[in-house]
N, C-alpha and C positions, 0 to 999 in steps of 0.2 A: 868128800865133796864129789860132785859129777863132773865128768869131763866136758867141756862146752866147745871144743875145737871140732869143726866140721871140715869134711874133704876126703879124699880118697887116699888109700894108703899105696905106698910104693909096690907092693905085692898085687893089688888089683891093677895097677897101671901096667906093670910088666905082663899080667895074664892078658889084658886087653891088647897090648902090642903084639903079643904072640898069636893071639887069635886072628887079628887083622893080617898079619903076615902069611898065616896059613890060609886064609881066605883069598889074599892076593896070589898066592902060588897056584892054588887050585884054578883060580879065574884064568890067569895067564896061560896055564897048561890047556884049559878048555878051549881058549881062543885059538891057540896053535894047532890043537888036534882038528878043530872044526874047520880049519883052512880059511878062516875069515879074513886073515892077512893075504892069503893067496888071491882071494876074490878081489880085494881091494886094490892089489897090485895089477891084477888083470884088467880090472875096470879103468884104472888111471892110464894103462897103455892103450886100451881101446879108445879112450876119450881123446888121447893125444893123436892116435892115427886118424880118427874121424875128423879131428880139427885141422889136420894137415890136407886131407881130402877136401874138406870144405873150402879152405883157402884156395886150392887149385881151382875149384868150381868158380869161385869168385873171381879169380885172375881172369879165367877163360871168358866169364861174362863181361868183365870189364873191357877186355880186347874186343869183344863183339860189339859192345856199346860204343867204343872209341871209333871202330870202323864205321859203324852205322852213322854216328855223328859227323864224321869226316865226308862220308858219301852224301849225307843231306846237306852239309856245308858247300860242297862243291856244286851240287844241284842249284842250291839258291843263289850262290855267287857267280855262276855262269849265265845267270839270267834266264834260266829255263823256268823259273818260278813265275815269270811274267806271263806265260802261257795258261797258268792255272786258273780257271774261272772261280769267282767266289759267290 
């Protein structure tokens, strides 16, 4: 009689796993040797630094706008706005 069971053998499964482990090891070694991780870390640090600088610029702009609004408010509340012709 013929064998009708279909599937992979344990030997084929083990060989496949070994090949995948070897490929993973080679890929990980290539990533570390090409310094991709270092570039990613440097990019993250640069992004954070530029974010801090941008927040400082925004805070400076907010303070300038606040002083401009308060100056305009004092001009309009003092009645000097009545002298402006429309």
